[in-house]
Each structure stands twice: as C-alpha cells, then as structure tokens.
N, C-alpha and C positions, 0 to 999 in steps of 0.2 A: 885674698880670694873674693872676687866680686860676685855679689848676688844680683842677678837680673830678674825682673818681674815682667810678666805679660798677662793680659786678659786671655782666658781660655776661650776657645771657639767650639762649635758643634763637633768638629772632628776629634777634639780632645776628650769629649764626654765619656766615651767607653773606658778609656784608660784611667780617667779621674775616678770613675765609680769602681773600677777594679782595685785601685789603691784604697779607696774608702772601705771596701769590703774586707780588706786585710785587717782593719782595726774595728770592724763592726760599727762603722758610721753609716747613717742613712745616705742613700744615693743623692746625687745632684741632678738638676734639671736645667734645660736650656735657658730658662728665664732668670737664672741666678747670676749674681756678680761673682765670678770665679777667677782667682788669680793663681798662676803657676810660677814657682820660684825655680830658677836654674843657676847652676854654677858650672862654668865651662861648657855650656850647651846641654848639660844633663839636668833633667828635672829632679829637684830634691825636696820639693814640698808644695803644698797647695792649701787653699782656704776659700771661704765663700761668705757671701751675705745673701740670705733668703728674704724676700719681701713678705712682710705680714700685711701691710697696707702701704699707702703712699708716704706715711710718716714714720713707720716702724719697720725695722729690719732685725734679723737675727744673724749675728756674726758667729760663724762656727766652722766646723770641718777643718780646723787648723791641724794639719798633719805634716810633720817633718819626717821624711823617709828615713829608715834605719841607716845608721852610720853617717848621718848628716846633722845630728844634734849638736848643740853648743856653738854653732857657727853664726847665729843671729838670724836664721831663716824665718823662724816664727815671728819675731819682732817685725821684720821687713814685710811679711805677708799681712800681719794685722794692721800695721801702719798704712799700707796701701789700701786695704779694704775700708778702713775708717775714712781715709782721704777721698776715696772714689765712690763711697756709698752716697746715694741721694737722700738717705733717711736721716732726719734730725735726731731720732732716738734709736739706739741699737741695744739689743739684749744679747747676752752671751751666756752660754751654759758650759763653763770649763770644769775640768776636774779640780777638786778642792786645793790640791797642791800648787795650782797655777794662779791662785788668787793674787799674789803679789805681782806676778808678771802682768796680769790684766789690769791690776790697780795702777801700775806704773804708766799705763796708757789711758787712764781716765775712767776705767770701769769701777763701779762701786756696787755693793750689795743692794738689791732691791729692798726698799723700805715699805712700800705699799703694794702688797700682792693684789689688792683689788683693782689696781690700775693696769696689771699685766694682761695682755691679750690671752684668750683661752688657748690658742694654738701654742703659745709659749709655755703656759702652765702644763698643758698636756705633754709636751716634749720633756719638760723638766721632770715630771713624774715618771715618764717612760725611762729617761736616762737613769734616774736614781733606782729604778727597779730592775734595770737590765745590765748596768755596768757594776763591776766589782768595787769601783772607787766612787766616793761621794762626788756629786756634781752640784755646783753652785749656780745661783741665778743672779747675774750681774747686769747692770745697765750703764749706758753712757749717753749723754746728750752733747750735740755739737754746739 
C-alpha cells in the first residue's frame, strides 16, 4: 500500500480544519506548511508546520484518520514536514505516549525552557490544561 504525499492548497483548508475539529486540534491557516497523505487517492492523514519566526517552527497537527492507523502514515507525514520545513529548529507538542515515535525522528525533550518562544510555552500550557492526556515539549534541530 503506497502512501502518497502532497502539499495542501487553499481549497483544502476547509476540509483540513473539519478533520482537526474532530480531534479538538486548533485550525490551520493558509500560511502554514500543510501536508496531506493519501492511499489509493483517499486522504488518510495530515500534518503541519506553523512558523513562529524565520528560524523556528512548530511541527504538529499530525492526524491519521480512523481506520488508517498502523500503516506508517504518521511517520511519512512527519518525515515530509521535517524535510520540507525551512526552519532549522522545530518544536513539537505530542501526547506523552508518542515520545519514542518522535524520538526516533530526532526530537528530544526541551532542556532549557528559557529558550522556548512564548507562543510555544503558551500552547504547551493550553494543551496540558485542555487535553485528557499529558503533552510533552520536544525539539529538533536540523
């Protein structure tokens, strides 16, 4: 089963945000790097990188649609976003049970919170107060 990836366009945004609403993720905007994953022409997952500034991005919104888990979709989406992001530093806020998954792609726990942009800290706190599961703060440099 081949997973194909493509960059999202403006016409995709409504559907992307409808899918994010299903899992209580914040919506995406046009200026984000958004990828859609498909199998056999059917979209089965999505993810994004949000620019914090010219050097820093936040990788997130990794969502594999129901009944498509375990096929390698998330890994393909994350690899694509890492490769295509212009940011030398990426932060990621995954659920705690995904630490080894992101660790296998070069993400590690943040060691110096003082270096983390305020927008990332704000989202980290929001996630941990709004989701039932613990959220981690990881980073990766190119």
